[in-house]
N, C-alpha and C positions, 0 to 999 in steps of 0.2 A: 504493500500500500504506500509506503514511504517513497519508494522508487517511482511508482506510477505518478504519484502526486508531484514529486520533484520534477520529473520530465514535463509534466503539464504546466507547472508554475513557470518554468523556463520560457514557455511559449506565450505567456501572458504579457500584454503591453503594460508598461509601468503605471499608466493612469488607471488601469483596471485591477491591479493586484490586490488592493484592499477589498474591493467588491467580491472578487473571486474567493479570497480567504473567508469572508463571511458566508458566502453561498455554499462553500464546501462543507460548512458545518450546519447547513440548512437554516441559516440566519440571514438577516439583512442589516444587522447592526450588532454591537456587542450586547451581551445579555443585560448589563446594568442599565442600558438605555431604555429597556422595557418596550421595544418595538416588536410586539408579538403579533404574528399573522393569525393563525388558528381560526380561520373562517369555518362556519358550520358546513357540514357535508351537503345539506340541502341547497345552500347558496352556491356552492361550487358546482353542484350538478346543474343548476340553472345556467351557470356560465358555460359549461360544457354543451348544454342544449343549444344555447345561442350561437356558439362557435361552430357546432357540427350540423345544426339543422335537424337533429334527432329529437323525438318527443321525450318528455321527462319520464313518462311511464316506461318506455323502452330502456331508457338509461338506468332507471331504478332496477329493472330486471337484470340488466347487464352487470350492475354493481353487485347484486346478490350473487351472481355467478362468479365474478372475479374476486370479490371480497376486498378490492383495492381501488380507490378512486383514481389512482394514477393509471392503472391498466385499463380502467373503464374509459378514461379520457383518450388514451392511445387508440383503443379499438374504435371509439366513436369517430375520431378524426380520420382514421383510415377509411371509414365509410362515408366521409363527407361528400355531399353531392358536388358535381362539377360546377353547378350554378353559383356556389359560394366561392367567389374570387378571393384569393389570398390578398391580404392588405399590405404586403411588402415583407422584407427580411427583418427578422427579429434580432435585435442586438442585446448583448448582456447589459449594457447601460440602460436600455429601455426597460428591461425586466426589473432591474434593480430599482430604478426611479419609480416605476408604477407600483411595485410592491410596497415601497415606502409610502406612496400616496394612499394606498389601501389602508395602512395602519393609522393614517392621520384623519381619515374620514369618520365623523360621528354625528349623531343627531338625526333629525327627520330626513328620510330619503337616503341615508348613508348606505344602507344594505343594498339597495338597488344600484347605487353608484359603484359600489365595490364589485358587484356582479358584472356590470358593464365593463369595468376596467379589466377584470380577469378574462372576460370573453374576448376582448380586443387582443389581449396577449395570446390567447389560444388560437385565434384566427390566423395570427402570423406564425405560430409555432408549427413545427413538424409534429407528426404523431408522437414521436419519441420525446421531443421537447415538451409537449403537452403533459406527458406522463410526469415529468419532474416538476413542472410549474405547479400542477395541481397538488402534488405531494407537499411542495414547499408552502403553498397557501394553506394547506391543512395542518402544517407543522408536523408532517409525518415523513419527511425526507430522511431516510436512515441509510447513510452510506457506510456506517460502521467506523467513521473517522472521528477521533476526538481532537481537542485543541492541541494536545501534546504531539499527536501524529502530524498535524499541520505544521507545528514548530520544527519538528524533525525534517519534514520535507522542505521547508523554507531554508533551513540551514544547509541541506544537501544542494538545493538548487542554486543558491546565491553565494555560498561560501566554499562549496566543494567538499566540506567535511561535516559529518554528522556531529562531531564532538562540539562544534560551535553552538549546538542547540542549547547548551548550558547558559550561554550568554543571552540567548533569546528568552529562555525560561526565567532567568533572573529579572529581565526587563518586564516579562509578562506578569510576574508576581506583583510588580509595582503598578503596571499598566495592563490589566487583564482585557486587552482589546486586540484581537488578532489582526484587524485591519490596520491599526496604528503600527504594530510591530512589523507587519509585512511591508507596508509602504516605507517606513523608516529604513528598514534593511535594504530595500531595493534602491532607494534614493541616496541614502547617506552611509550605507555599509554598516559593519559591526561597530565602528566607533560611534556612529549616530545612535545605534541601539543602546550602547553602554551609557549614553548621556540621558536616556529617558528617566524622568524623575516623577515625584509625586505631583499630581495635578488635582487641586481641590475640586470636588464634584465628580471625580472619577474614583471608584473604590479601589482600595489596596487589598490584595489577597491577605486574609487573616493568618496570623502566626498560630502555630499549633504546638501542643505540649507532648512530651515523651512520657513513658511509663517506667516505673521501677517495680521490683518484686517486693521489696520491703522499704520502710522509711529509712532504715539504717543505710540503704544504698544511696540516699540523697547526697550525703557528704562526699562520696566517691566522685560524683558528677559535679557537685557544687561545693568545693571546700570553703570554709569560713561562713560568715553570716549570710542568711538568705531572707527574702521577704516571703511570707506565707499569706496568701489571699484566700478569701472565701470563693468557692466554686458554686455557682448558682444554677437553679433549675429554671432557666428562663431562655430568652433569645438574645444571642450576641448581636450587637449593633455597632456599626461604624458611622459616626455622625460627622458631616462636613459642613463648614460654614465658609462661604466665599466672600470676596471683598464687598459685594453688594448686600451682604447680610443674609443671603438665601441659605437655608439649612436643608440638607438632604440626608436621609437616613438609609443605610444599606444593611441588608441581612448578611448572614454568613455565606449564603449563595450568591451574594453581590447583587441582589434584587433591590430595586428602589421601593422601600416600604414607608416612605414619608407620610403618605395619606392615611396609613393605619394608625399613626401615633401623632396627631396634631398637638396633643398635650405635651409630648416630649419636646417637640419643636419649640413650644413656648417656654418650657423650663430651661432649655439650652440657651435660648435668646436672652433670658433674664439673668441667668446664673453662671455663665462662662464669660469671663472678662478677656475677650480677644477679638480682633478684627477678622482674623481668619484662623480656622483650626480644623484639625482632623483628630477626633477623640474616639476611643473605643470603650465599650462597657457591655454590661448584661442587663437587659430589662426584665423585671419580674413583676408579677401581679401581687398587689398588697391589699390587706383589709383596712378598715377605718383606723386601726391602731398602728398601721405601718408594718404589720407582720406579713411575712412571705406566704403566698398562696401557691397551690400546685401549678405545674406547667400547663395542665389541661385548662385551667382557668384563664391563663394568659392567652391560650390559643383562640379564645372567643374574640380577641382583638384582631385576628387575621381575617378581615372582611373588607368588602368594597362598599357595602350599604350599611345604614344605621350606625355609622362610625361615632357620631356625636353621642348617641344613646349609650354606646358601650364604653366611651370615655368615662361616663358617669358610673356605669355598672361595674366596670373592671378598672379601677385606678391602678397605676403602675409606678414603679420606681426604677430609675436608671442608675446602676452602680458603675461608675467610671473606673477604669484601671490602667488606661494608657493614653499617651499623647503622641501622635505621629507627625503632626505638622502644626506650626505655630507662627502666625504673623509673617508669612513669606519665606519661612525656612523649614526644611524637612528635619524631623527629629529621629528618623529611622535609625541613624547610625550613632546616636547618642546612647550612653549607658542607661540601663533601666532606671537607676536611682535618679539620674539627671532628668529623664523624661517625666517620671512620676512626681519628682520634686516640683517641677514647673507646673504640672497638672494641678497639684494641691494648692498652688498659689493663685491660680486663675479661676478656681471653682468655688462658688459659694454654696455650701452644702445645706440641704433641707430635706423635707419628707420625701419629695419626688425625684430629687437629683442629689447624689452623694458619691463619695469615694468608696471603693470596695473595702470591706472589712479586712484588716491585715495586722500582722505583727512582724517584727524583725528579730531573728534569733539564729543561733547555731546549735541549739539544744534539741535533740530528737524528741525528748519527752515533751518539751514545750510545743513542738510541731504537732505531736499526737494530741495533746490537750486542746489545742486550737481546732484541730480536726473534729474532735468530739463536740466542741462548742458549736461549730458550724452545723454539724448533723442535728444537734438539738434545736437549732434555729430553723430547721426545715430545709437546709441547703444540701447540695450534692456531695460536697467534700471540700478539698483545697487545691490550690495551684501554688506550687513552690517556684519562686523566680530568683534567678541568679542576680547577684549584685556586683559581679565582676566588672572590670573596666571595659571588657569586650561584650557586655550583655546587650547588644543592639537588638532591634526589632527585626526578626528574620521573617519577612513577608512570605506567606505561602509555604513556609518550611516547618517541619516538625523537628526542631533542634533541641539541644540540651540546655538551653537557657530557661526553659519552662518544663516543669514536671507536674503531672496531675496525679491526685490521689483521691479516689472516690470510695463511697461506702461499699460498693460491690467488691472492691479489692480485698476487703477483710471479712467477707461473708464466706459461708461454705461454698457457694457458687462464686468463684473468685474473680470473674472478669466480665466486662461487657465489650461487645464488638459492634461497630456500625457496618453493616453488610448490605450489599446491593442484591436486589431480587433479579435473577437472570432467567429463571424458569419456574414451572409449577408442575405438580403431579396431580392427576385426578384422584378424588377421594373414593374410599370404599365404605361399605356399610353405612353408618350414620352420616358420613361425609359424602355419600354418593351424590353426584350432580354438581358438586362444587370442587374447588381445589382443596385437596387434603393436606398438601405440604408444598413448601416453597424451596427452590434451589437458590442458595445465597453464596455470594462471592466477595472476595477482597479485591483491592485495586493494586496492581503492580505498577508502581511509578516508573520503574526503569524501562519496561517494555510497553507501557500504555495499554495494558490488557487487564482483563478481569479473570480471577482464578477461583474456582469453587472451593468452599470451606465446609459447608454443611447443608443437610437437608432439614428444613425447619417445619415442624408440625405442632410442637408443644407450645401452649400459650395462646393459640389461635381460638378465640371464642366463636360460638355459632354465629353471632352478629358480624364478627370480623370476617368469617369465612364467606358469608353472604355478600359482604361489601367488596371483597377482593377482586372478583371478575370485573366489576365496574371500575374500580380504582386502577386496575392494571390494563384495561382494554386499550387505552391510548398507546401503550408501549408493546402490544402483542405483535409478534412477527412470525413469519412462516418457517423460519430456520434459526439456528443458534446465531447469536450476535457475532459479527466479524471479529470483535476484540475479545471474545470469550474463549478461555482455555478450559475444556471439559473432557473427561474421559468417557468412553463408551458406556461404562457401567452407570453413569449418571445422566444418561440421555433423558431429558425431561419430556413430558407429554405436550407442554406448551412452552414456547420460548418468549422472552421479553428483551427489548432493548434495555441495557443497563441504565436505569434512571431513578428508581425508587429505593431509598435507603431505610433500613429498619435497624433498631437497636436490639441486640440479641445477648442474653445472659447465658453463660456456659460454665460447666464444672471445671473443665480443663481442656487443654489442647493435646491431641493424641495423633499418632501416626496413622495414615490411612492409604490404602492402595487405590481408593476410589476418587480422591480429590486432588486438585492441581496446585493449591497454595503451597509454596515451599516444597515443591516436588513430592507432595503427599502428606499434608497435614489436615486435620479435621477437628471440629468441636465435638466434645462429649456432652450429651444431654443439653443441646441448645434449646433456649426458651425465648419466644417472642416477648419483647418488653413494650415497644412502641414504634410508631413510624417516626423517622427523622426527616420531616419535610423541610427542615432548615439546611439540609446538606445535599449537595450534588453527588452523583455517583463517584466522581473523582476525589471527593472528600471523605470517602469511606475509609475504614481501617485498611492499612496497606499490608501487602503480603510480607514485606520486610518486618513490620511490627510483629506480626504473628510468629515469624521465624525467630525473632529475638526473644519473644516471650517463651517460646519453646526451649530455647537454649538455657533460659534462667530456671527452668523447672528443677 
């Protein structure tokens, strides 16, 4: 895939490379810009009918036969009457610009206008081109290519060496926009890519934490004093304020969630003394007394409608723990204690906006006591952070500057994993007619692939089993995903594009001839905990993490 993409990228004109990078991922912009196509199937069928001259009823039957809007469009346009004269040659730029226009239309008459635009594109397209345009419009274009594969291919195409992908990836962690990376590489070369820096209003990939087997191991990784912060059962948020005073909130998935939390915007405006900033924290739901409420309560705030009502029903608190940009200067490369020291100076703490709970210590017993205190407060555990001179913010990286310690790590079932659903098995007996178990995988950062780790059936309630087919329908594919490494013994009944992440609790990691993580590792007694809607597939537990945990057994 890398070689095919690299050869293709070499043939792309400079002015089109950003557009091609986006379209390769089935997008028309970076995810944080929120330009989502996702038109309804019924509307897309209307566009196909207009372009092909075929009746909607016949198209509906054809869709039932093919099961794919793309194949339906391709077949319909192959049968297009000669009386429908092509409108001209379709260019990549026109596709890109008109798809952007579709996302911008709203209000009365917008649906009809969208259908007309798509129909015009399809009239110019070849049958094969129509297949891909309709899939793109439905947000179901699945080439099996991830952003890391695109970066690999760009490195090969424009630098001649795959090893330079590391430079592109470092820039992508600060600027998660393949279009910007691709265009900068082609126009300015690697030196230009290395100069890419923080841009307020564009999210930075969030830093991740490592794990240890025991608290005593912390001192081996972080000698001397450390800061121990509370780890909260909420949603991680990165807040940006630009020179004009506009505040934008991004989720861990780098999605713009500003509209969900208008109250947080107000708290940040009033209580952070800075003209420009990028701060990070965890938002939690609280009761009238300011006590933490469960994650499920906070999830009621994830909505497009009745937002004002739920601001009142579910009040929140943002616990800030890092400062990444301040008044025109990046803070990424400053030591942790420098960043947080400045953060504490510019934040006026109150009920709804405060600094994360923390202590500074080099005593493992004090760390444990603080951990117990956090659990009693209803929190998940602790994050231990290095105070060394080189404790910079490692964007998008799971480095040893942060270590997490959660309540699951000290229970009989010793660990949790964030895994990606890649397949499902039909149920038997009481579960007949629904999915009885899920095939779950880790993410291999090195190869940009997914590797199976367990078959998950425990913890799935009857209600959840009924919900699964609907929740997973959007990602169902007719064959195993291109980036999935799976053994024949684990061939699923149904396959899914890696997209949905679930939290799984397990007793231990064991060797297995049936799974592909770490050349044959699996989870013993895996149990479903919850969906991790705040994580993308590539943010799941990595294969390397699982291998390192196995070594520590």
